[in-house]
DSSP file (Angstrom, degrees, kcal/mol; ACC not computed):
  #  RESIDUE AA STRUCTURE BP1 BP2  ACC     N-H-->O    O-->H-N    N-H-->O    O-->H-N    TCO  KAPPA ALPHA  PHI   PSI    X-CA   Y-CA   Z-CA
    1    1 A X              0   0    0      0, 0.0     2,-0.3     0, 0.0     0, 0.0   0.000 360.0 360.0 360.0 128.3  -30.0   -5.4  -16.7
    2    2 A X        -     0   0    0      1,-0.0     2,-0.5     0, 0.0     0, 0.0  -0.593 360.0-140.9 -79.5 137.6  -30.6   -4.1  -13.1
    3    3 A X        -     0   0    0     -2,-0.3     2,-0.3     4,-0.0    -1,-0.0  -0.879  11.9-146.2-102.3 127.1  -27.5   -4.1  -10.9
    4    4 A X     >  -     0   0    0     -2,-0.5     4,-1.8     1,-0.1     3,-0.2  -0.673  16.6-128.3 -90.5 145.4  -28.1   -5.1   -7.3
    5    5 A X  H  > S+     0   0    0     -2,-0.3     4,-2.5     1,-0.2     5,-0.2   0.885 110.5  55.3 -58.6 -39.5  -26.0   -3.5   -4.5
    6    6 A X  H  > S+     0   0    0      1,-0.2     4,-2.4     2,-0.2    -1,-0.2   0.869 104.7  53.4 -64.6 -34.6  -25.1   -6.9   -3.2
    7    7 A X  H  > S+     0   0    0     -3,-0.2     4,-2.1     2,-0.2    -1,-0.2   0.912 109.5  48.6 -63.4 -41.6  -23.8   -7.9   -6.6
    8    8 A X  H  X S+     0   0    0     -4,-1.8     4,-2.4     2,-0.2    -2,-0.2   0.908 110.4  50.2 -66.6 -42.1  -21.6   -4.8   -6.6
    9    9 A X  H  X S+     0   0    0     -4,-2.5     4,-2.4     1,-0.2    -1,-0.2   0.913 109.4  52.1 -62.9 -41.0  -20.3   -5.6   -3.0
   10   10 A X  H  X S+     0   0    0     -4,-2.4     4,-2.3     1,-0.2    -1,-0.2   0.902 109.9  49.2 -60.0 -40.1  -19.5   -9.1   -4.1
   11   11 A X  H  X S+     0   0    0     -4,-2.1     4,-2.7     2,-0.2    -2,-0.2   0.881 108.8  52.6 -67.2 -37.8  -17.5   -7.7   -7.1
   12   12 A X  H  X S+     0   0    0     -4,-2.4     4,-2.5     2,-0.2    -2,-0.2   0.912 109.7  48.9 -63.4 -41.8  -15.7   -5.4   -4.7
   13   13 A X  H  X S+     0   0    0     -4,-2.4     4,-2.4     2,-0.2    -2,-0.2   0.921 111.6  49.1 -62.6 -43.3  -14.7   -8.3   -2.5
   14   14 A X  H  X S+     0   0    0     -4,-2.3     4,-2.7     1,-0.2    -2,-0.2   0.913 110.5  51.0 -62.5 -41.6  -13.5  -10.2   -5.6
   15   15 A X  H  X S+     0   0    0     -4,-2.7     4,-2.8     1,-0.2     5,-0.3   0.924 110.1  49.4 -60.2 -45.0  -11.5   -7.2   -6.7
   16   16 A X  H  X S+     0   0    0     -4,-2.5     4,-2.5     1,-0.2    -2,-0.2   0.905 112.6  47.8 -61.6 -41.5   -9.9   -6.9   -3.3
   17   17 A X  H  X S+     0   0    0     -4,-2.4     4,-2.5     2,-0.2    -2,-0.2   0.934 113.9  45.8 -65.5 -46.5   -9.0  -10.6   -3.3
   18   18 A X  H  X S+     0   0    0     -4,-2.7     4,-2.2     2,-0.2    -2,-0.2   0.941 116.5  44.1 -64.2 -48.1   -7.6  -10.6   -6.8
   19   19 A X  H  X S+     0   0    0     -4,-2.8     4,-2.5    -5,-0.2    -1,-0.2   0.911 114.4  50.5 -63.8 -41.6   -5.5   -7.4   -6.3
   20   20 A X  H  X S+     0   0    0     -4,-2.5     4,-2.8    -5,-0.3    -2,-0.2   0.905 110.4  49.2 -62.8 -41.8   -4.3   -8.7   -2.8
   21   21 A X  H  X S+     0   0    0     -4,-2.5     4,-2.2     2,-0.2    -1,-0.2   0.911 112.0  48.4 -64.9 -41.8   -3.3  -12.0   -4.2
   22   22 A X  H  X S+     0   0    0     -4,-2.2     4,-2.2     2,-0.2    -2,-0.2   0.923 113.6  47.1 -64.1 -43.3   -1.3  -10.4   -7.1
   23   23 A X  H  X S+     0   0    0     -4,-2.5     4,-2.6     1,-0.2    -2,-0.2   0.927 111.9  50.0 -63.7 -44.9    0.4   -8.0   -4.7
   24   24 A X  H  X S+     0   0    0     -4,-2.8     4,-2.6     1,-0.2    -1,-0.2   0.873 110.1  50.5 -64.7 -36.7    1.3  -10.8   -2.2
   25   25 A X  H  X S+     0   0    0     -4,-2.2     4,-2.0     2,-0.2    -1,-0.2   0.929 111.5  48.5 -64.1 -44.0    2.8  -12.9   -5.0
   26   26 A X  H  X S+     0   0    0     -4,-2.2     4,-0.7     1,-0.2    -2,-0.2   0.908 113.3  46.7 -63.1 -42.5    4.9   -9.9   -6.2
   27   27 A X  H ><>S+     0   0    0     -4,-2.6     5,-2.6     1,-0.2     3,-1.1   0.921 110.1  52.9 -64.8 -43.9    6.0   -9.2   -2.7
   28   28 A X  H ><5S+     0   0    0     -4,-2.6     3,-1.7     1,-0.3    -1,-0.2   0.852 100.1  62.4 -61.2 -34.7    6.8  -12.9   -2.0
   29   29 A X  H 3<5S+     0   0    0     -4,-2.0    -1,-0.3     1,-0.3    -2,-0.2   0.799 109.1  42.3 -59.8 -27.2    8.9  -13.0   -5.2
   30   30 A X  T <<5S-     0   0    0     -3,-1.1    -1,-0.3    -4,-0.7    -2,-0.2   0.316 121.4-108.4-100.0   6.2   11.1  -10.4   -3.5
   31   31 A X  T < 5S+     0   0    0     -3,-1.7     2,-0.3     1,-0.2    -3,-0.2   0.801  75.8 134.4  73.7  29.0   11.1  -12.2   -0.1
   32   32 A X      < -     0   0    0     -5,-2.6    -1,-0.2    -8,-0.1     2,-0.2  -0.815  50.3-139.6-116.2 151.7    8.8   -9.5    1.4
   33   33 A X     >  -     0   0    0     -2,-0.3     4,-2.6    -3,-0.1     5,-0.2  -0.592  38.4-104.1 -91.6 163.8    5.7   -9.5    3.6
   34   34 A X  H  > S+     0   0    0     -2,-0.2     4,-2.2     1,-0.2     5,-0.1   0.891 122.4  52.9 -56.2 -39.2    2.9   -6.9    2.9
   35   35 A X  H  > S+     0   0    0      2,-0.2     4,-1.6     1,-0.2    -1,-0.2   0.910 110.9  45.6 -64.7 -41.7    4.1   -4.9    5.9
   36   36 A X  H  > S+     0   0    0      1,-0.2     4,-2.1     2,-0.2    -1,-0.2   0.894 111.9  52.1 -68.6 -38.7    7.7   -4.7    4.7
   37   37 A X  H  X S+     0   0    0     -4,-2.6     4,-2.7     1,-0.2    -2,-0.2   0.880 106.1  54.9 -62.2 -37.8    6.5   -3.9    1.2
   38   38 A X  H  X S+     0   0    0     -4,-2.2     4,-2.6    -5,-0.2    -1,-0.2   0.893 106.6  50.9 -63.6 -39.2    4.4   -1.0    2.6
   39   39 A X  H  X S+     0   0    0     -4,-1.6     4,-2.5     2,-0.2     5,-0.2   0.931 111.3  48.0 -63.1 -45.2    7.5    0.4    4.3
   40   40 A X  H  X S+     0   0    0     -4,-2.1     4,-2.2     1,-0.2    -2,-0.2   0.939 114.0  46.2 -61.3 -46.6    9.4    0.3    1.1
   41   41 A X  H  X S+     0   0    0     -4,-2.7     4,-2.4     1,-0.2    -1,-0.2   0.897 111.9  51.8 -64.2 -40.2    6.6    1.9   -0.9
   42   42 A X  H  X S+     0   0    0     -4,-2.6     4,-2.7     2,-0.2     5,-0.3   0.924 111.6  45.7 -62.1 -45.6    6.1    4.6    1.8
   43   43 A X  H  X S+     0   0    0     -4,-2.5     4,-2.1     1,-0.2    -1,-0.2   0.860 111.8  53.3 -66.7 -34.9    9.8    5.5    1.8
   44   44 A X  H  < S+     0   0    0     -4,-2.2    -2,-0.2    -5,-0.2    -1,-0.2   0.916 116.0  39.0 -63.8 -43.1    9.8    5.5   -2.0
   45   45 A X  H  < S+     0   0    0     -4,-2.4    -2,-0.2    -5,-0.2    -1,-0.2   0.865 130.9  25.2 -76.4 -37.7    6.8    7.9   -2.1
   46   46 A X  H  < S-     0   0    0     -4,-2.7    -3,-0.2     1,-0.3    -2,-0.2   0.618  98.6-130.5-106.2 -15.4    7.8   10.2    0.8
   47   47 A X     <  -     0   0    0     -4,-2.1    -1,-0.3    -5,-0.3    -2,-0.1  -0.416  61.8  -7.1  87.5-172.8   11.6    9.9    1.1
   48   48 A X        -     0   0    0     -2,-0.1     2,-0.3    -4,-0.1    45,-0.2  -0.218  68.3-177.9 -60.9 144.9   13.5    9.3    4.2
   49   49 A X  E     -A   92   0A   0     43,-1.9    43,-3.4    41,-0.0     2,-0.1  -0.948  28.7-107.9-137.7 156.2   11.5    9.2    7.5
   50   50 A X  E  >  -A   91   0A   0     -2,-0.3     4,-2.4    41,-0.3    41,-0.2  -0.449  35.3-112.3 -76.2 161.6   12.3    8.8   11.1
   51   51 A X  H  > S+     0   0    0     39,-1.5     4,-2.4     1,-0.2     5,-0.1   0.869 120.6  55.0 -62.8 -34.1   11.3    5.5   12.7
   52   52 A X  H  > S+     0   0    0     38,-0.2     4,-2.4     2,-0.2    -1,-0.2   0.918 107.1  49.4 -64.3 -43.5    8.8    7.5   14.8
   53   53 A X  H  > S+     0   0    0      2,-0.2     4,-2.8     1,-0.2     5,-0.2   0.906 110.4  50.9 -62.3 -41.1    7.3    9.0   11.6
   54   54 A X  H  X S+     0   0    0     -4,-2.4     4,-2.8     1,-0.2     5,-0.2   0.924 109.3  51.3 -60.1 -43.9    7.0    5.5   10.1
   55   55 A X  H  X>S+     0   0    0     -4,-2.4     5,-1.9     1,-0.2     4,-0.8   0.912 112.4  46.1 -59.0 -44.1    5.3    4.3   13.3
   56   56 A X  H  <5S+     0   0    0     -4,-2.4     3,-0.4     2,-0.2    -2,-0.2   0.935 115.7  44.2 -65.6 -47.3    2.8    7.2   13.0
   57   57 A X  H  <5S+     0   0    0     -4,-2.8    -2,-0.2     1,-0.2    -1,-0.2   0.893 118.0  43.8 -67.3 -40.2    2.0    6.7    9.3
   58   58 A X  H  <5S-     0   0    0     -4,-2.8    -1,-0.2    -5,-0.2    -2,-0.2   0.585 104.4-132.3 -80.9  -9.8    1.8    2.9    9.6
   59   59 A X  T  <5 +     0   0    0     -4,-0.8     2,-0.3    -3,-0.4    -3,-0.2   0.936  65.7 116.1  56.3  50.7   -0.3    3.2   12.8
   60   60 A X  S   <S-     0   0    0     -5,-1.9    -1,-0.2    -6,-0.2    -2,-0.1  -0.882  71.3 -79.4-139.3 171.5    1.8    0.6   14.6
   61   61 A X     >  -     0   0    0     -2,-0.3     4,-2.0     1,-0.1     3,-0.2  -0.333  34.9-119.2 -73.1 153.3    4.0    0.6   17.6
   62   62 A X  H  > S+     0   0    0      1,-0.2     4,-2.4     2,-0.2     5,-0.1   0.864 116.4  57.9 -57.1 -35.7    7.6    1.8   17.5
   63   63 A X  H  > S+     0   0    0      2,-0.2     4,-1.9     1,-0.2    -1,-0.2   0.901 104.9  50.0 -61.6 -41.2    8.7   -1.8   18.4
   64   64 A X  H  > S+     0   0    0     -3,-0.2     4,-2.2     1,-0.2    -1,-0.2   0.908 109.9  50.5 -63.7 -42.3    6.9   -3.1   15.4
   65   65 A X  H  X S+     0   0    0     -4,-2.0     4,-3.1     1,-0.2     5,-0.3   0.901 106.4  55.6 -62.8 -40.6    8.6   -0.6   13.1
   66   66 A X  H  X S+     0   0    0     -4,-2.4     4,-2.7     1,-0.2    -1,-0.2   0.924 108.7  47.7 -57.9 -44.3   12.0   -1.5   14.6
   67   67 A X  H  X S+     0   0    0     -4,-1.9     4,-2.1     2,-0.2    -1,-0.2   0.904 113.1  47.6 -63.3 -42.2   11.4   -5.2   13.6
   68   68 A X  H  X S+     0   0    0     -4,-2.2     4,-2.4     2,-0.2    -2,-0.2   0.936 114.9  45.1 -63.5 -46.6   10.3   -4.2   10.1
   69   69 A X  H  X S+     0   0    0     -4,-3.1     4,-2.8     2,-0.2     5,-0.2   0.888 109.9  55.5 -68.0 -38.8   13.3   -1.9    9.6
   70   70 A X  H  X S+     0   0    0     -4,-2.7     4,-2.5    -5,-0.3    -1,-0.2   0.947 111.5  44.1 -55.2 -49.1   15.7   -4.5   11.1
   71   71 A X  H  X S+     0   0    0     -4,-2.1     4,-1.7     1,-0.2    -2,-0.2   0.904 115.1  47.7 -65.4 -42.1   14.5   -7.1    8.5
   72   72 A X  H  <>S+     0   0    0     -4,-2.4     5,-2.8     2,-0.2     6,-0.9   0.867 112.5  49.6 -68.1 -35.8   14.6   -4.6    5.6
   73   73 A X  H ><5S+     0   0    0     -4,-2.8     3,-1.1     4,-0.2    -2,-0.2   0.915 109.3  51.5 -68.3 -42.5   18.0   -3.5    6.6
   74   74 A X  H 3<5S+     0   0    0     -4,-2.5    -2,-0.2     1,-0.3    -1,-0.2   0.849 110.3  49.8 -61.4 -34.0   19.3   -7.1    6.8
   75   75 A X  T 3<5S-     0   0    0     -4,-1.7    -1,-0.3    -5,-0.2    -2,-0.2   0.508 118.2-113.4 -84.2  -4.9   17.9   -7.7    3.3
   76   76 A X  T < 5S+     0   0    0     -3,-1.1    22,-0.4    -4,-0.4    21,-0.3   0.668  85.7 113.3  85.3  17.1   19.6   -4.6    2.0
   77   77 A X  S   <S+     0   0    0     -5,-2.8    18,-2.3    20,-0.2     2,-0.3   0.770  77.7  22.9 -91.9 -28.0   16.5   -2.6    1.2
   78   78 A X  E     -B   94   0A   0     -6,-0.9     2,-0.3    16,-0.3    16,-0.2  -0.895  61.3-153.9-134.8 164.1   16.9    0.2    3.7
   79   79 A X  E     -B   93   0A   0     14,-2.6    14,-2.4    -2,-0.3     2,-0.4  -0.968  12.1-138.3-134.7 153.1   19.6    1.9    5.7
   80   80 A X  E     +B   92   0A   0     -2,-0.3     2,-0.3    12,-0.2    12,-0.2  -0.897  22.0 175.8-111.0 141.7   19.5    3.8    9.0
   81   81 A X  E     -B   91   0A   0     10,-2.2    10,-3.1    -2,-0.4     2,-0.1  -0.966  37.1 -94.8-138.1 157.9   21.4    7.0    9.7
   82   82 A X  E     -B   90   0A   0     -2,-0.3     2,-0.2     8,-0.2     8,-0.2  -0.464  44.1-109.8 -69.5 142.3   21.6    9.4   12.6
   83   83 A X        -     0   0    0      6,-1.8     6,-0.1     3,-0.5    -1,-0.1  -0.540  23.6-132.6 -69.6 137.1   19.2   12.3   12.4
   84   84 A X  S    S+     0   0    0     -2,-0.2    -1,-0.1     1,-0.2     3,-0.1   0.767  98.4  18.8 -67.3 -24.7   21.3   15.5   11.9
   85   85 A X  S    S+     0   0    0      1,-0.2     2,-0.6     2,-0.0    -1,-0.2   0.555 117.8  60.9-123.1 -11.6   19.6   17.6   14.6
   86   86 A X    >   -     0   0    0      1,-0.1     3,-1.6     3,-0.1    -3,-0.5  -0.906  58.7-166.7-122.3 103.0   17.8   15.1   16.9
   87   87 A X  T 3  S+     0   0    0     -2,-0.6    -1,-0.1     1,-0.3    -4,-0.0   0.667  88.5  55.2 -67.1 -14.5   20.3   12.7   18.5
   88   88 A X  T 3  S+     0   0    0     -6,-0.1    -1,-0.3     2,-0.0     2,-0.2   0.639  96.1  82.7 -88.1 -15.0   17.4   10.4   19.7
   89   89 A X    <   -     0   0    0     -3,-1.6    -6,-1.8    -6,-0.1     2,-0.4  -0.619  60.5-156.4 -97.3 150.0   16.0   10.0   16.2
   90   90 A X  E     - B   0  82A   0     -2,-0.2   -39,-1.5    -8,-0.2     2,-0.4  -0.987  12.8-140.6-122.9 130.9   17.1    7.6   13.4
   91   91 A X  E     -AB  50  81A   0    -10,-3.1   -10,-2.2    -2,-0.4     2,-0.5  -0.738  10.4-154.2 -91.3 138.8   16.4    8.2    9.8
   92   92 A X  E     +AB  49  80A   0    -43,-3.4   -43,-1.9    -2,-0.4     2,-0.3  -0.958  20.0 170.9-113.8 128.8   15.4    5.3    7.5
   93   93 A X  E     - B   0  79A   0    -14,-2.4   -14,-2.6    -2,-0.5     2,-0.2  -0.927  35.2-103.0-133.3 156.6   16.1    5.6    3.8
   94   94 A X  E     - B   0  78A   0     -2,-0.3   -16,-0.3   -16,-0.2     2,-0.1  -0.562  31.5-137.5 -75.2 142.8   15.9    3.3    0.8
   95   95 A X     >  -     0   0    0    -18,-2.3     4,-2.9    -2,-0.2     5,-0.2  -0.345  37.4 -93.2 -82.4 176.7   19.1    1.8   -0.5
   96   96 A X  H  > S+     0   0    0      1,-0.2     4,-2.6     2,-0.2     5,-0.2   0.908 130.7  52.9 -58.2 -40.7   19.7    1.6   -4.2
   97   97 A X  H  > S+     0   0    0    -21,-0.3     4,-2.1     2,-0.2    -1,-0.2   0.925 111.2  45.4 -61.2 -44.7   18.3   -1.9   -4.1
   98   98 A X  H  > S+     0   0    0    -22,-0.4     4,-2.5   -21,-0.3    -2,-0.2   0.904 113.7  48.7 -65.4 -42.2   15.2   -0.7   -2.3
   99   99 A X  H  X S+     0   0    0     -4,-2.9     4,-2.6     2,-0.2    -2,-0.2   0.898 110.7  50.8 -66.2 -39.8   14.7    2.3   -4.7
  100  100 A X  H  X S+     0   0    0     -4,-2.6     4,-2.0    -5,-0.2    -1,-0.2   0.917 111.4  48.6 -63.0 -43.3   15.2    0.0   -7.7
  101  101 A X  H  X S+     0   0    0     -4,-2.1     4,-2.0    -5,-0.2    -2,-0.2   0.947 113.7  45.3 -61.2 -49.7   12.6   -2.4   -6.4
  102  102 A X  H  X S+     0   0    0     -4,-2.5     4,-2.2     1,-0.2    -2,-0.2   0.884 110.7  53.3 -64.9 -39.1   10.0    0.3   -5.6
  103  103 A X  H  X S+     0   0    0     -4,-2.6     4,-2.2     1,-0.2    -1,-0.2   0.896 108.1  51.8 -62.8 -38.7   10.6    2.1   -9.0
  104  104 A X  H  X S+     0   0    0     -4,-2.0     4,-2.6     1,-0.2    -1,-0.2   0.890 107.3  52.6 -63.3 -39.5    9.9   -1.3  -10.7
  105  105 A X  H  X S+     0   0    0     -4,-2.0     4,-2.6     1,-0.2    -2,-0.2   0.907 108.3  51.2 -61.3 -40.8    6.7   -1.6   -8.8
  106  106 A X  H  X S+     0   0    0     -4,-2.2     4,-2.3     2,-0.2    -2,-0.2   0.911 110.9  47.0 -63.5 -42.7    5.7    1.8  -10.0
  107  107 A X  H  X S+     0   0    0     -4,-2.2     4,-2.5     2,-0.2    -2,-0.2   0.913 112.7  49.6 -65.4 -41.7    6.4    1.0  -13.6
  108  108 A X  H  X S+     0   0    0     -4,-2.6     4,-3.0     2,-0.2     5,-0.2   0.896 109.7  51.9 -63.4 -39.7    4.5   -2.3  -13.2
  109  109 A X  H  X S+     0   0    0     -4,-2.6     4,-2.6     2,-0.2    -2,-0.2   0.927 110.6  47.9 -61.5 -44.5    1.6   -0.4  -11.7
  110  110 A X  H  X S+     0   0    0     -4,-2.3     4,-2.0     2,-0.2    -2,-0.2   0.917 114.1  46.0 -63.9 -43.0    1.5    2.0  -14.6
  111  111 A X  H  X S+     0   0    0     -4,-2.5     4,-2.0     2,-0.2    -2,-0.2   0.928 114.6  47.8 -64.1 -45.4    1.6   -0.8  -17.1
  112  112 A X  H  X S+     0   0    0     -4,-3.0     4,-3.0     1,-0.2    -2,-0.2   0.876 109.4  53.4 -64.0 -37.7   -1.0   -2.8  -15.3
  113  113 A X  H  X S+     0   0    0     -4,-2.6     4,-2.3    -5,-0.2    -1,-0.2   0.916 107.4  51.0 -63.1 -43.2   -3.3    0.2  -15.0
  114  114 A X  H  < S+     0   0    0     -4,-2.0     4,-0.3     1,-0.2    -2,-0.2   0.915 115.1  42.7 -61.1 -42.8   -3.1    0.8  -18.8
  115  115 A X  H >< S+     0   0    0     -4,-2.0     3,-0.9     1,-0.2    -2,-0.2   0.914 112.4  54.0 -68.4 -42.3   -4.0   -2.8  -19.4
  116  116 A X  H 3< S+     0   0    0     -4,-3.0    -2,-0.2     1,-0.2    -1,-0.2   0.875 118.1  33.7 -60.5 -40.3   -6.7   -2.8  -16.8
  117  117 A X  T >< S+     0   0    0     -4,-2.3     3,-2.2    -5,-0.2    -1,-0.2   0.249  82.0 132.6-105.8  13.5   -8.5    0.2  -18.1
  118  118 A X  T <  S+     0   0    0     -3,-0.9     3,-0.1    -4,-0.3    -3,-0.0  -0.445  78.5  22.2 -60.3 133.8   -7.9   -0.3  -21.9
  119  119 A X  T 3  S+     0   0    0      1,-0.3     2,-0.5    -2,-0.1    -1,-0.3   0.446  95.5 120.7  85.3  -0.3  -11.2    0.2  -23.6
  120  120 A X    <   -     0   0    0     -3,-2.2    -1,-0.3     4,-0.0    -3,-0.0  -0.858  60.4-132.1 -98.1 126.5  -12.6    2.3  -20.8
  121  121 A X     >  -     0   0    0     -2,-0.5     4,-2.6     1,-0.1     5,-0.2  -0.293  20.1-113.5 -72.4 161.1  -13.7    5.8  -21.8
  122  122 A X  H  > S+     0   0    0      1,-0.2     4,-2.5     2,-0.2     5,-0.2   0.873 119.3  53.0 -60.7 -37.2  -12.7    8.8  -19.7
  123  123 A X  H  > S+     0   0    0      2,-0.2     4,-2.3     1,-0.2    -1,-0.2   0.921 110.0  46.8 -65.5 -43.7  -16.3    9.3  -18.8
  124  124 A X  H  > S+     0   0    0      1,-0.2     4,-2.7     2,-0.2    -2,-0.2   0.922 113.4  48.9 -63.0 -43.5  -16.7    5.7  -17.6
  125  125 A X  H  X S+     0   0    0     -4,-2.6     4,-2.7     1,-0.2    -2,-0.2   0.893 110.1  51.3 -64.0 -40.1  -13.4    6.0  -15.6
  126  126 A X  H  X S+     0   0    0     -4,-2.5     4,-2.1     2,-0.2    -1,-0.2   0.909 111.8  46.9 -63.8 -42.1  -14.6    9.3  -14.1
  127  127 A X  H  X S+     0   0    0     -4,-2.3     4,-2.5     2,-0.2    -2,-0.2   0.924 112.4  50.1 -64.1 -44.8  -17.9    7.7  -13.0
  128  128 A X  H  X S+     0   0    0     -4,-2.7     4,-2.7     1,-0.2    -2,-0.2   0.921 111.6  48.3 -58.3 -46.5  -16.1    4.7  -11.6
  129  129 A X  H  X S+     0   0    0     -4,-2.7     4,-2.4     1,-0.2    -1,-0.2   0.886 110.8  51.3 -63.8 -39.5  -13.7    6.9   -9.6
  130  130 A X  H  X S+     0   0    0     -4,-2.1     4,-2.1     2,-0.2    -2,-0.2   0.925 112.6  44.9 -63.7 -45.7  -16.6    9.0   -8.3
  131  131 A X  H  X S+     0   0    0     -4,-2.5     4,-2.6     2,-0.2    -2,-0.2   0.924 113.5  49.9 -66.5 -44.3  -18.5    6.0   -7.1
  132  132 A X  H  X S+     0   0    0     -4,-2.7     4,-2.9     1,-0.2     5,-0.2   0.910 109.9  51.6 -59.8 -41.9  -15.3    4.4   -5.5
  133  133 A X  H  X S+     0   0    0     -4,-2.4     4,-2.3    -5,-0.2    -1,-0.2   0.916 110.8  48.0 -61.4 -42.7  -14.5    7.6   -3.8
  134  134 A X  H  X S+     0   0    0     -4,-2.1     4,-2.2     2,-0.2    -2,-0.2   0.927 112.9  47.8 -63.9 -45.4  -18.0    7.8   -2.3
  135  135 A X  H  X S+     0   0    0     -4,-2.6     4,-2.6     1,-0.2    -2,-0.2   0.930 112.9  48.3 -62.5 -46.0  -17.9    4.1   -1.2
  136  136 A X  H  X S+     0   0    0     -4,-2.9     4,-2.5     1,-0.2    -1,-0.2   0.883 109.5  53.1 -62.9 -38.2  -14.5    4.6    0.4
  137  137 A X  H  X S+     0   0    0     -4,-2.3     4,-2.1    -5,-0.2     5,-0.4   0.925 110.6  46.9 -62.2 -44.6  -15.6    7.7    2.2
  138  138 A X  H  X>S+     0   0    0     -4,-2.2     4,-2.2     1,-0.2     5,-1.4   0.931 113.3  48.9 -62.5 -45.4  -18.6    5.9    3.7
  139  139 A X  H  <5S+     0   0    0     -4,-2.6     4,-0.2     1,-0.2    -2,-0.2   0.896 116.9  42.0 -61.6 -39.6  -16.4    3.0    4.7
  140  140 A X  H  <5S+     0   0    0     -4,-2.5    -1,-0.2    -5,-0.2    -2,-0.2   0.776 127.7  24.9 -79.1 -26.9  -13.8    5.3    6.3
  141  141 A X  H  <5S+     0   0    0     -4,-2.1    -3,-0.2    -5,-0.2    -2,-0.2   0.743 127.0  26.1-115.7 -27.3  -16.2    7.7    8.1
  142  142 A X  T  <5S+     0   0    0     -4,-2.2     2,-0.4    -5,-0.4    -3,-0.2   0.633  90.6  91.6-119.5 -15.2  -19.6    6.3    8.8
  143  143 A X  S   <S-     0   0    0     -5,-1.4     3,-0.1    -4,-0.2     4,-0.0  -0.694  78.8-118.1 -84.3 130.5  -19.3    2.5    9.2
  144  144 A X    >   -     0   0    0     -2,-0.4     3,-2.1     1,-0.1    -2,-0.1  -0.334  36.0 -95.3 -65.4 146.8  -18.7    1.4   12.8
  145  145 A X  T 3  S+     0   0    0      1,-0.3    -1,-0.1    -2,-0.0     3,-0.1  -0.378 113.1  24.0 -60.7 135.8  -15.4   -0.4   13.5
  146  146 A X  T 3  S+     0   0    0      1,-0.3    -1,-0.3    -3,-0.1    -2,-0.1   0.372  88.1 141.3  88.2  -5.0  -15.9   -4.1   13.4
  147  147 A X    <   -     0   0    0     -3,-2.1     2,-0.3     1,-0.1    -1,-0.3  -0.385  45.2-134.4 -68.2 149.3  -19.0   -3.9   11.1
  148  148 A X        -     0   0    0     -3,-0.1     3,-0.1     1,-0.1    -1,-0.1  -0.794  19.4-170.8-107.2 151.9  -19.3   -6.5    8.5
  149  149 A X        -     0   0    0      1,-0.6     2,-0.2    -2,-0.3    -1,-0.1   0.187  53.8 -94.2-122.8  12.0  -20.2   -6.0    4.9
  150  150 A X  S    S+     0   0    0      1,-0.1    -1,-0.6  -137,-0.0     2,-0.0  -0.506  81.0  88.5 100.3-174.8  -20.7   -9.6    3.8
  151  151 A X              0   0    0      1,-0.2    -1,-0.1    -2,-0.2  -141,-0.0  -0.290 360.0 360.0  76.6-165.6  -18.2  -11.9    2.2
  152  152 A X              0   0    0     -2,-0.0    -1,-0.2  -139,-0.0    -2,-0.0   0.482 360.0 360.0 -65.0 360.0  -15.8  -14.2    4.1
């Protein structure tokens, strides 16, 4: 059976929708938005960061980061502390509650990954990863901003 490029793009869109819906349900179960979840995951992966570093990594305004951190702090997921050497900077860290949540997400990701790729050979997975990497590289580097690729 010949595979058409448009069929593959349709499958990629479906994959994005399914994964996004699952992620959003999981975040909603914890009372989080995708943006707040991203902050928790980022702090889990990188450790404490200044609000300025969060702004840079998230590619959003410092004011937006302040709002995200305010909400996460109120919910008990993060804490702010003074930077030890820069009196203008504030460090943001996960609380035990935030770290426990993010660690659970990591375990769920690992379990889901094992189920998702059960029955897939290492060679198939390597080919899949190579093609995905190529597609992502094209999307990130050569497609003009605002270009459409089909779908909704």
